[in-house]
N, C-alpha and C positions, 0 to 999 in steps of 0.2 A: 763469727759467730753471730748466728742470730739468737737475741737475747729477749726477743716476743715470743714468748711459751706460753700458751694455754694447758691449766694441767689438764692431765687427760683423763684421768679415775674422776674429777671431779664432773667432765665433760662425755664421757661414758653415762654415770650415774643420769647426767638429766634425761639423754636421748632414749635411754630406757624406759624411761616414766611420762614419758611424752605419748599422747591416746595414738592409737590404730587407727590412722584416717583415709589407709592407702599412701602412706608415705613412707611406713616402717622400713620397707628393703631397701626407698633411697636412701634415709639416715644413717642405716649402718654402712652402708657400701660408701660414705660419703665420711664416714665415721673411722672405717679403715685407711683410706685413703688418706684423710687431715693428719692422720699419727702419725703416717710417714712424711706428709710436706712440712706441716704446720703451717704457721704465719711470716711471708715473706719479712726480711728482715733488713737492714740499712746497707748491708756488704755487697746486696743486689742490683744492679745498675738500674732497676726501673723503680726502686724504692732509696735510692741515694739519700735526697734529700727530705724523704718521710719516714718519721717513724711511727708505727702503732704498738708503740709500750706502753700510752696510755689506754688503749683501748683494751690491752691484753688485763693490764691492771685492774678496768672495771669488771671485764667480763670473769676474769675470776672471780673476785667478790660477789657476784650475783650467782653464776656457778655453785659455790659453800655456800648460798644464802639459803639455799631447799625451795628455788620460786617456783611459786602458785602457777601450775602449768596445766589446770583445766579449763577445758574450751567452754564457752557458752553454748546451749544446745541452739538456741533460738537469739539474732542478731538483736541486738538491742538500739535504739539509735540513740539512747539518754547518754551510752557510753561515748559520744564522742559529738558536742553541740555542731553546729552547721559552723563549716568554715568561709570568709571573705572569699576565699575564691569561687566557690560550687552556689556562693549568692551570684557572685557578679560577671561570673562564666557561663553560658549556656552551654552544658554537655552530659550528657550519660556520667554521672559521677559512681567508682565506687569509691569504698570507703574504707582505710585501714589504720587498726589502733595497736601500734605497739606489734606488727607481725600478722595480726590474724582480721579477716575481711569481716565487716562488720555486716555490708549490706550494700545496697543498691543493686540499680535494673540497665542492662541492656535491648532494649526491645528492639533493636534492629538488627540483631545477630543470632543466628539459626543454633549456638549452641556454646555456654560457659560449661567449661570444666572444672570442679574445684575440688582441689585434695588425692590428685593423683596425676603421674604422670601423662605427659600427650599420647594422646591413643593414636600416634601414627608410629609408634616405637623410638621414637628417635630422644634418647634418656635426656633428661637436665643437662646442664652444663657446671660439672666439677673436676676440671682441669687444673685447678691454680688451690690456695691453701683457701683463700677467701673464700670461693666459690664451695667449699665443702665444707668449712665451717657455717656459711650459709645454710646449705643443704641437709646438714645433719641438724639441727636445731628449726628444719621450718614448723610453724603451725599449720600455714596453708600453702599447695601451690600451685598459683587459678593459672588457668590455660583458656587462652580465648582465641576461637577459630570466625578468623571474619571469611565467609564463602564467595569462591571466585564471583569477580563481575559486580558485590555489592557497594554501595556510597552510601557513608551513614550522613542523617543529616545533622550530625550534633558529635564534635568532638568526644572520644573516649578519655575522662576524668578519673586519677587516681587519686585520692589523695590518702599520704603517707603520712602519718601525724603517731608521733611517740609521748609517750606520757611518762618518764621516770619518779610520781611522786610515790609510787607505790614499789613495791618488788618487783619491778619491771623493767628494767636499767638495760637489757638487752632484746634486740628485736630482730631477726629474720624476715623477709618479705622475697617473693620469687614470683615473677608474674612470666607467662608466654605467651606470644602474640601470633597466632598464625595468619596469616594476610595471604586472602586468595590471590589465583590468577588474576589481572585487572581490576582488582579492588583499589577501595577508595578512604584513607583513614586518616581520621586526628587524632592526635593522642597529648596530652597531656599528664605530666607526672607532677605533684605538687607534694614539696615535705615540708614539715613543719613539726614545732617542738609545742607542748602542751605546757610542760611547767618549765622551772629553771633548773632541775635536778641533771646533773650528769646522767649520761645514755649515749649508748655504742648504737648505732643499726647498719645495718648490710642491705643491700638490697639487690637481686639481681635479676634483669629484668631481659627477655630473649625475643624479638623480634625476625621474625622469617619469612620473608615477602620473596614470593612466588613471581612468574613472569609478567613484567606489565603492570606490577603492584603497584599502588603512591601513597605513601605512607610520610604524611607532615607532625612534629616529633616535638614536645616543646618540654624542655624537662627547666623547672622550678624549686629551686632549693631558698627556704627562708629559714632555717632551721632555730633555736636557740644558741645563746653564745656558749652553751654546758655540751654542747651536742655534738658526738662525732659522728660520722657519716659515710660510710666507702658505699659505691653506688657502680658498679660494673652494666652496660649495656652489649649487649650481645648480640650482631648484625649480620647476617645471610641472607646475601642481596642476588637477586635470580635475574633473566635475562629483560631486561628492557626495565626495569625497574628502578624507581627512583623514591628517595629518600632524603627529605629535607628536615636538618636537626638543627635545634637552638637550642643552651644549655646555660642557666642564668644562676651563680651562686651567690646570695648576699650574705647569707648565714651563716652558720655554725663555729665550731672554736676548729678544730678538726675532718676537715673534709677531700676523699682521694673521689676523683670521676675518671672510672676507664671505661674507654669506648675500644670498640675494636667492632672492624668492620670485614667480612668477607667477601667481595666481587668475585663471584665463579663463573659469570658467563657474558659475553657482550652485552652491550646498549646499558650495563647498568650505571649507577649517575647517585651518587651520594655527597652532597654538601651541610657540613657542618660547622656551625658558628656559635662563639660565645661570648659571656662578660663574665666575670668574679670583679666581685666589690670588698675587700679587704682591708682591717680597721683595728686598730688594740694588737693584739696576740694573734690573730686569726692564723690559717695554716691551711691556705684550699690549692687543690696540684688534680690537675688535669691530665692524664693520660690518652694520647689518641692513637691506634694500630689501624689502617687501611691497606689490605694484603689484594692487591693488583693480581687476578691468576690469571686474565682472559682479558684481552684489547678487542675492539677497540672499549673505554670507558672513562670516566670522568671521577675525580675526587676532587675535592676544596676542604679544609681543617684552617676556620679564622678565627678566633680568639683575641678579647682585648681583654686588659686588667688596668685594677685603676685603685691604689696599694697606700695606706696610711700606716699613722703609728711603728711599731714592731713587727708589722703580718708580717707574712711571707709567702706567698707563691710558687708553684710547679706548673710548666705548662711542656710539653713533652708531644709532639705530632711526628710521627711516621708511616711514611707512605712507602709501603713494599709493592716493586714491581720485578715481578717473575719474568722465571724465564719463557717466552713466545706471549707475555701478555703486550704484542706490540698493537699502536693506537693507544696508548697508555695517555691520559692528560691528569695530572695529579700537581697538586699546589699546598703548603703549607702557610700560616702569619700569623704569626703575633707580635701585638701592640703592649706594651704598657708604659703606664701614666704614674710614675713615682711622688706620693705629695710628703714624705719625707724624707729623711736621711738615712734614717732605722730601717725602712722596707726593703722589704731585696726579692726578687725574681730570678727563681731559675728557669732559663728559656733555653728548650733544643730543638725546634721543628728540624726533620734530618728526610734524607732520600734513601732508600736504599733500589739499585736499579740493575735490574738482571737483561733487559730485551734494549734492542738497538732505537726502533721508530718509536720514539715516545713525548712527550711536553712536560718539565718537570720544572719547578720554582720554589723555593723558600725562600723565610727570610723571617728578621726579628727585630722589631726596636725598643730602646727604653732609654724613657726621657722624662722630664720634668715639666711642669705649665709652662707655655711662650710668656717670657717678659714682656717680647713686641707686644703681645697682644692681651697682656695683663695690663698693660702701662697704658695701649690704647683705650681700655673702657675705662680705668680709672680717668683717662682724661676727660670721659665724656659722661663724670661723675658717678659714678658706680663705682661703691666702696669694694676695699679688697676682697673680704666673704662671699659678696654676691656677686664677683669679677669669676673669683677662683669656682665658684658654684654652674656658673657657666659654660667654664671650657672644660669641665669634666662632665660637664653633660651633655656639650657636641662632641667628647670624645664618645661616649658611650653611647650617640644616638647613632649611630652603622649599624650599629647589633639589632638595633630596633627595629629599624627599618626594614631588616632581613630576616624578622619573627617569624619560626616558621608555623605557629597557626597565627593565623591575625586576627580570631574573635575574640583573644585573649590579652590583643596589642593595649588595651586602656587600661586594663588592670596591671602587666608587667611593668608598662609606664610608670604608674602610679607607685607600685611597690619601688622601682629602680630609683622615683626620685626621693623618695619619702630615705630612703637607705643612702643614697647620696649625699645628703643632708648629715648625716651621722659620719661618711668616711670623711668628707672633708672638713670636718670639725675633730678629728678623730677619737670620736665616741661609740665603744665595743657594742 
């Protein structure tokens, strides 16, 4: 039985009080569907290691508090101080605070639509409980269109900040990218916490790649130690389209990151890699599903984790090769470094193959620091802490070397180094 239950009466009251900014019909549909589905529980296979009970308790408390739902008429920059990523990375930044778009400019784009469903008639994704809860409580739904053949001069940056110091402990964000045929685009998704108070944020991003589109996507999560964050990246990949995706998880108390890629045409190419660093009692869960429906096409999912303290991480990557998807080339790998005998990793890269002419592989490793390498470094006069840091940095280096957005490499490397110092010393 699912024990993670949002109070439907409180949710319906809050949804009914949200302003009518073009999203009312979507919210009401999502509310109806959520009443049927609820949130996933640990009896479900994909959620057996990750409980949302803390998110439910926080949500019910927030819903019962009669939260302020008034939207500001004019975005004000003082609502969100300039973040380090905005200063360090040259990008077109859009700024979100507690799920509300504060401002930003995208001068290279033909259109940006705010507060409505995509104009092409395709509704927003609402096929699971979390996505329906997200849609029911949306303030803004952002639709970004990149015209066919366009090449942006700078990445699009998304600062997704949460500040739970007031009565804003629950926040929902939804962004749809429509990338036209042959267009080239880089995206940076940066998650931050502005206060130490507990909060729950849900982010759903839809990425639609037309024929020959090329997207390089970086997700960087550096939330506070009391942050609960669930994210879903839903990807539709057209013919000869290419996606390079990197996910970096550094912070958060409970983090669930779902990536679902649908390869529906020949020549599509999806490469996903990632790194998660966990210490204290952090819980970080990465779930990836790649559906190969037509071949030939290629996919890769390769993640690495470094765990200390009593942290627990989950990795599940599944490539499904459907009947008729001959010529598929798919692989999943997961490598983990455990720095504590209390840390735990549940890893399951897997394949489902219903076609004959395929090239598929998967594998996982779990280990500790190499004692012979540590001895070698110590014999050269390097103390134990410094030797451990050197080896853990080397373990993480392969992900940095394949970072999807090169312009962010220096900033990301600095953030990883700072977090590694805490992880190695087991400080939350």
